[in-house]
C-alpha atoms as a printed R data frame, in Angstrom:
    type eleno elety resid chain resno       x       y       z
1   ATOM     1    CA   VAL     A     1  34.361  50.627  72.070
2   ATOM     2    CA   ARG     A     2  32.336  52.713  69.650
3   ATOM     3    CA   LYS     A     3  35.452  54.342  68.236
4   ATOM     4    CA   ALA     A     4  37.376  51.066  67.833
5   ATOM     5    CA   ARG     A     5  38.198  49.999  64.265
6   ATOM     6    CA   PRO     A     6  38.054  46.383  63.025
7   ATOM     7    CA   LYS     A     7  41.289  44.606  62.245
8   ATOM     8    CA   VAL     A     8  39.779  42.629  59.303
9   ATOM     9    CA   ASP     A     9  38.429  44.550  56.278
10  ATOM    10    CA   THR     A    10  35.011  43.026  55.417
11  ATOM    11    CA   SER     A    11  33.911  45.666  52.884
12  ATOM    12    CA   SER     A    12  33.237  44.780  49.204
13  ATOM    13    CA   PRO     A    13  36.231  44.957  46.837
14  ATOM    14    CA   GLN     A    14  36.697  47.700  44.292
15  ATOM    15    CA   THR     A    15  35.028  47.305  40.879
16  ATOM    16    CA   PHE     A    16  37.155  47.968  37.807
17  ATOM    17    CA   ILE     A    17  35.258  49.299  34.808
18  ATOM    18    CA   HIS     A    18  37.591  47.857  32.154
19  ATOM    19    CA   LEU     A    19  36.825  44.325  33.339
20  ATOM    20    CA   HIS     A    20  33.081  44.756  32.786
21  ATOM    21    CA   LEU     A    21  32.893  46.880  29.642
22  ATOM    22    CA   LYS     A    22  35.614  45.133  27.570
23  ATOM    23    CA   PRO     A    23  36.317  48.018  25.177
24  ATOM    24    CA   LYS     A    24  38.432  45.882  22.811
25  ATOM    25    CA   LYS     A    25  35.456  43.642  22.073
26  ATOM    26    CA   LEU     A    26  33.242  46.650  21.454
27  ATOM    27    CA   GLN     A    27  35.838  48.099  19.087
28  ATOM    28    CA   LEU     A    28  36.052  44.863  17.044
29  ATOM    29    CA   GLU     A    29  32.252  44.676  16.796
30  ATOM    30    CA   GLU     A    30  32.053  48.259  15.530
31  ATOM    31    CA   GLU     A    31  34.733  47.581  12.911
32  ATOM    32    CA   ARG     A    32  32.881  44.465  11.705
33  ATOM    33    CA   LEU     A    33  29.612  46.361  11.370
34  ATOM    34    CA   ALA     A    34  31.401  49.172   9.487
35  ATOM    35    CA   ILE     A    35  32.849  46.668   6.982
36  ATOM    36    CA   ILE     A    36  29.422  45.105   6.420
37  ATOM    37    CA   GLU     A    37  27.836  48.498   5.921
38  ATOM    38    CA   ARG     A    38  30.509  49.490   3.397
39  ATOM    39    CA   ASP     A    39  30.069  46.239   1.399
40  ATOM    40    CA   ASN     A    40  26.316  46.697   1.324
41  ATOM    41    CA   ARG     A    41  26.663  50.253   0.072
42  ATOM    42    CA   LEU     A    42  29.030  49.175  -2.719
43  ATOM    43    CA   LEU     A    43  26.654  46.410  -3.826
44  ATOM    44    CA   LEU     A    44  23.741  48.821  -3.863
45  ATOM    45    CA   GLU     A    45  25.668  51.276  -6.010
46  ATOM    46    CA   LYS     A    46  26.604  48.543  -8.489
47  ATOM    47    CA   MET     A    47  23.013  47.352  -8.725
48  ATOM    48    CA   SER     A    48  21.744  50.873  -9.276
49  ATOM    49    CA   THR     A    49  24.279  51.491 -12.081
50  ATOM    50    CA   ILE     A    50  23.286  48.200 -13.752
51  ATOM    51    CA   MET     A    51  19.614  49.144 -13.584
52  ATOM    52    CA   ARG     A    52  20.235  52.638 -14.981
53  ATOM    53    CA   LYS     A    53  22.537  51.687 -17.860
54  ATOM    54    CA   GLN     A    54  21.903  49.236 -20.660
55  ATOM    55    CA   SER     A    55  24.226  46.285 -21.029
56  ATOM    56    CA   ARG     A    56  26.878  46.351 -23.735
57  ATOM    57    CA   VAL     A    57  26.204  42.764 -24.830
58  ATOM    58    CA   ASP     A    58  23.009  42.164 -26.801
59  ATOM    59    CA   ASN     A    59  21.757  38.897 -25.307
60  ATOM    60    CA   VAL     A    60  18.083  39.216 -26.225
61  ATOM    61    CA   ASN     A    61  17.677  36.043 -28.307
62  ATOM    62    CA   ASN     A    62  14.937  33.486 -28.748
63  ATOM    63    CA   TYR     A    63  16.489  30.164 -27.868
64  ATOM    64    CA   GLU     A    64  14.719  27.032 -29.034
65  ATOM    65    CA   HIS     A    65  14.699  23.829 -27.052
66  ATOM    66    CA   LEU     A    66  16.862  21.113 -28.528
67  ATOM    67    CA   ASN     A    67  14.469  18.285 -27.580
68  ATOM    68    CA   ARG     A    68  11.218  20.069 -28.373
69  ATOM    69    CA   GLU     A    69  10.240  17.634 -31.123
70  ATOM    70    CA   LYS     A    70  10.948  14.651 -28.887
71  ATOM    71    CA   ARG     A    71   8.743  16.068 -26.163
72  ATOM    72    CA   GLN     A    72   5.966  16.652 -28.674
73  ATOM    73    CA   ARG     A    73   6.238  13.063 -29.909
74  ATOM    74    CA   GLU     A    74   6.099  11.727 -26.354
75  ATOM    75    CA   LEU     A    75   3.083  13.900 -25.595
76  ATOM    76    CA   LEU     A    76   1.267  12.621 -28.685
77  ATOM    77    CA   LYS     A    77   2.081   9.032 -27.733
78  ATOM    78    CA   VAL     A    78   0.754   9.522 -24.198
79  ATOM    79    CA   THR     A    79  -2.457  11.114 -25.481
80  ATOM    80    CA   ARG     A    80  -2.978   8.243 -27.944
81  ATOM    81    CA   ASP     A    81  -2.432   5.676 -25.194
82  ATOM    82    CA   ASN     A    82  -4.830   7.478 -22.879
83  ATOM    83    CA   LYS     A    83  -7.450   7.672 -25.612
84  ATOM    84    CA   SER     A    84  -7.174   3.968 -26.429
85  ATOM    85    CA   MET     A    85  -7.361   3.063 -22.739
86  ATOM    86    CA   MET     A    86 -10.449   5.225 -22.296
87  ATOM    87    CA   GLU     A    87 -12.100   3.541 -25.297
88  ATOM    88    CA   ARG     A    88 -11.320   0.108 -23.847
89  ATOM    89    CA   ILE     A    89 -12.762   1.100 -20.480
90  ATOM    90    CA   ILE     A    90 -15.912   2.524 -22.070
91  ATOM    91    CA   SER     A    91 -16.427  -0.493 -24.316
92  ATOM    92    CA   ARG     A    92 -16.279  -2.951 -21.391
93  ATOM    93    CA   SER     A    93 -19.486  -3.807 -19.580
94  ATOM    94    CA   SER     A    94 -19.702  -2.250 -16.154
95  ATOM    95    CA   MET     A    95 -21.080  -5.323 -14.348
96  ATOM    96    CA   ARG     A    96 -20.555  -9.053 -14.377
97  ATOM    97    CA   GLN     A    97 -23.534 -11.323 -14.178
98  ATOM    98    CA   GLU     A    98 -24.302 -13.129 -10.951
99  ATOM    99    CA   ARG     A    99 -24.111 -16.476 -12.720
100 ATOM   100    CA   GLU     A   100 -20.523 -15.759 -13.772
101 ATOM   101    CA   TRP     A   101 -19.665 -14.818 -10.201
102 ATOM   102    CA   GLU     A   102 -21.216 -18.019  -8.895
103 ATOM   103    CA   ALA     A   103 -19.381 -20.140 -11.488
104 ATOM   104    CA   ASP     A   104 -16.064 -18.455 -10.659
105 ATOM   105    CA   TRP     A   105 -16.648 -18.978  -6.953
106 ATOM   106    CA   GLN     A   106 -17.449 -22.667  -7.402
107 ATOM   107    CA   ARG     A   107 -14.340 -23.094  -9.570
108 ATOM   108    CA   ASN     A   108 -12.192 -21.402  -6.924
109 ATOM   109    CA   LEU     A   109 -13.678 -23.625  -4.221
110 ATOM   110    CA   ALA     A   110 -12.827 -26.700  -6.287
111 ATOM   111    CA   TYR     A   111  -9.236 -25.463  -6.730
112 ATOM   112    CA   MET     A   112  -8.853 -24.770  -3.014
113 ATOM   113    CA   ASP     A   113 -10.309 -28.157  -2.115
114 ATOM   114    CA   SER     A   114  -7.992 -29.964  -4.526
115 ATOM   115    CA   ILE     A   115  -4.798 -28.370  -3.169
116 ATOM   116    CA   SER     A   116  -5.699 -28.579   0.530
117 ATOM   117    CA   ARG     A   117  -4.624 -31.573   2.594
118 ATOM   118    CA   TYR     A   118  -7.905 -31.693   4.488
119 ATOM   119    CA   PRO     A   119 -11.246 -30.488   3.116
120 ATOM   120    CA   THR     A   120 -11.705 -26.810   3.814
121 ATOM   121    CA   GLY     A   121 -15.007 -25.051   4.279
122 ATOM   122    CA   TRP     A   122 -16.991 -28.283   4.519
123 ATOM   123    CA   TRP     A   123 -19.836 -26.524   6.335
124 ATOM   124    CA   GLU     A   124 -20.264 -24.131   3.411
125 ATOM   125    CA   LYS     A   125 -20.181 -27.007   0.931
126 ATOM   126    CA   GLU     A   126 -22.886 -28.800   2.919
127 ATOM   127    CA   LYS     A   127 -25.103 -25.750   2.672
128 ATOM   128    CA   THR     A   128 -24.551 -25.337  -1.074
129 ATOM   129    CA   SER     A   129 -24.992 -29.056  -1.778
130 ATOM   130    CA   MET     A   130 -28.198 -29.130   0.308
131 ATOM   131    CA   SER     A   131 -29.599 -26.230  -1.690
132 ATOM   132    CA   LEU     A   132 -28.585 -27.949  -4.946
133 ATOM   133    CA   GLN     A   133 -30.239 -31.194  -3.821
134 ATOM   134    CA   SER     A   134 -33.470 -29.397  -3.044
135 ATOM   135    CA   GLN     A   135 -33.370 -27.778  -6.495
136 ATOM   136    CA   ASN     A   136 -32.603 -31.101  -8.194
137 ATOM   137    CA   ARG     A   137 -35.415 -32.903  -6.360
138 ATOM   138    CA   GLY     A   138 -37.884 -30.363  -7.665
139 ATOM   139    CA   GLY     A   139 -36.790 -30.529 -11.323
140 ATOM   140    CA   SER     A   140 -35.219 -33.983 -11.863
141 ATOM   141    CA   SER     A   141 -34.859 -37.476 -10.370
142 ATOM   142    CA   ARG     A   142 -32.837 -38.359  -7.278
143 ATOM   143    CA   ASP     A   143 -30.065 -40.074  -9.208
144 ATOM   144    CA   GLY     A   144 -29.394 -36.998 -11.339
145 ATOM   145    CA   GLY     A   145 -29.184 -34.855  -8.210
146 ATOM   146    CA   ARG     A   146 -26.672 -37.239  -6.630
147 ATOM   147    CA   GLU     A   147 -24.501 -37.217  -9.719
148 ATOM   148    CA   ARG     A   148 -24.468 -33.412  -9.822
149 ATOM   149    CA   THR     A   149 -23.534 -33.079  -6.154
150 ATOM   150    CA   SER     A   150 -20.785 -35.669  -6.528
151 ATOM   151    CA   LYS     A   151 -19.329 -33.800  -9.495
152 ATOM   152    CA   ARG     A   152 -19.447 -30.510  -7.612
153 ATOM   153    CA   SER     A   153 -17.847 -31.952  -4.463
154 ATOM   154    CA   GLY     A   154 -14.819 -33.191  -6.418
155 ATOM   155    CA   GLY     A   155 -15.153 -37.019  -6.204
156 ATOM   156    CA   GLY     A   156 -17.761 -39.712  -6.856
157 ATOM   157    CA   GLY     A   157 -17.550 -41.523  -3.508
158 ATOM   158    CA   ASN     A   158 -17.441 -38.477  -1.279
159 ATOM   159    CA   GLY     A   159 -20.333 -36.747  -3.020
160 ATOM   160    CA   SER     A   160 -22.602 -39.795  -2.898
161 ATOM   161    CA   ASN     A   161 -21.828 -40.301   0.797
162 ATOM   162    CA   ARG     A   162 -22.598 -36.674   1.444
163 ATOM   163    CA   SER     A   163 -25.896 -36.923  -0.376
164 ATOM   164    CA   ARG     A   164 -26.743 -40.028   1.675
165 ATOM   165    CA   GLY     A   165 -25.768 -38.124   4.810
166 ATOM   166    CA   TYR     A   166 -28.210 -35.354   3.938
167 ATOM   167    CA   ASP     A   167 -31.000 -37.915   3.629
168 ATOM   168    CA   SER     A   168 -30.218 -39.341   7.073
169 ATOM   169    CA   GLY     A   169 -30.220 -35.999   8.931
170 ATOM   170    CA   SER     A   170 -27.662 -35.835  11.757
171 ATOM   171    CA   PHE     A   171 -25.491 -38.586  10.227
172 ATOM   172    CA   ALA     A   172 -24.042 -36.022   7.785
173 ATOM   173    CA   SER     A   173 -21.574 -34.405  10.168
174 ATOM   174    CA   THR     A   174 -20.206 -37.710  11.539
175 ATOM   175    CA   SER     A   175 -19.823 -39.317   8.117
176 ATOM   176    CA   LYS     A   176 -18.108 -36.184   6.862
177 ATOM   177    CA   GLY     A   177 -15.649 -36.267   9.767
178 ATOM   178    CA   ASP     A   178 -14.888 -39.961   9.188
179 ATOM   179    CA   GLU     A   179 -14.333 -39.364   5.490
180 ATOM   180    CA   SER     A   180 -11.970 -36.457   6.170
181 ATOM   181    CA   GLU     A   181  -9.963 -38.610   8.617
182 ATOM   182    CA   LYS     A   182  -9.763 -41.495   6.131
183 ATOM   183    CA   SER     A   183  -8.758 -39.222   3.280
184 ATOM   184    CA   GLY     A   184  -6.138 -37.582   5.523
185 ATOM   185    CA   GLU     A   185  -4.696 -40.993   6.496
186 ATOM   186    CA   ASN     A   186  -4.638 -42.155   2.872
187 ATOM   187    CA   ARG     A   187  -2.863 -38.988   1.811
188 ATOM   188    CA   SER     A   188  -0.294 -39.225   4.620
189 ATOM   189    CA   GLN     A   189   0.408 -42.887   3.690
190 ATOM   190    CA   ALA     A   190   0.830 -41.895   0.042
191 ATOM   191    CA   ASP     A   191   3.256 -39.143   1.088
192 ATOM   192    CA   MET     A   192   5.321 -41.608   3.131
193 ATOM   193    CA   GLN     A   193   5.480 -44.071   0.214
194 ATOM   194    CA   GLN     A   194   6.685 -41.339  -2.128
195 ATOM   195    CA   GLN     A   195   9.486 -40.408   0.262
């Protein structure tokens, strides 16, 4: 049994060197590298000859820009504009007065109130009108204070009702709500009639 040979060959197959090395590919790679090396050497020789010898054509000239004057004119214009702008900025006052700010704010509030369908920011207007009433009571009569608040609020009836509401304490918020509802209904009826 020890000397018996197997009928099936289970050993590894033979390895062929030409299948793994691929000499044709190696030869093509060497030829490509030789061509690159030759081209590099020729370029280096040409560059060295150019650096050693002087050129036959005399091209050392001072060329002037064709639009040099135009660029100078534009630069002068920009500097003049910058200078005038700087003078305008320096001449302006750095701050606006608080009274101007307050007047602008009141004007903007009147514009916003006139274009809005329902009164906007009524709680802020109540605060400002209350402070104005307290100032008017100290310096002038009650009637003058009512007229000023009515002018500031945007209408005679609404302002006088508001000033009455301030005198009666908690009645101010309810009367204001009723007035806004009435004005909203009147406006919606006017819109329907126009259509």
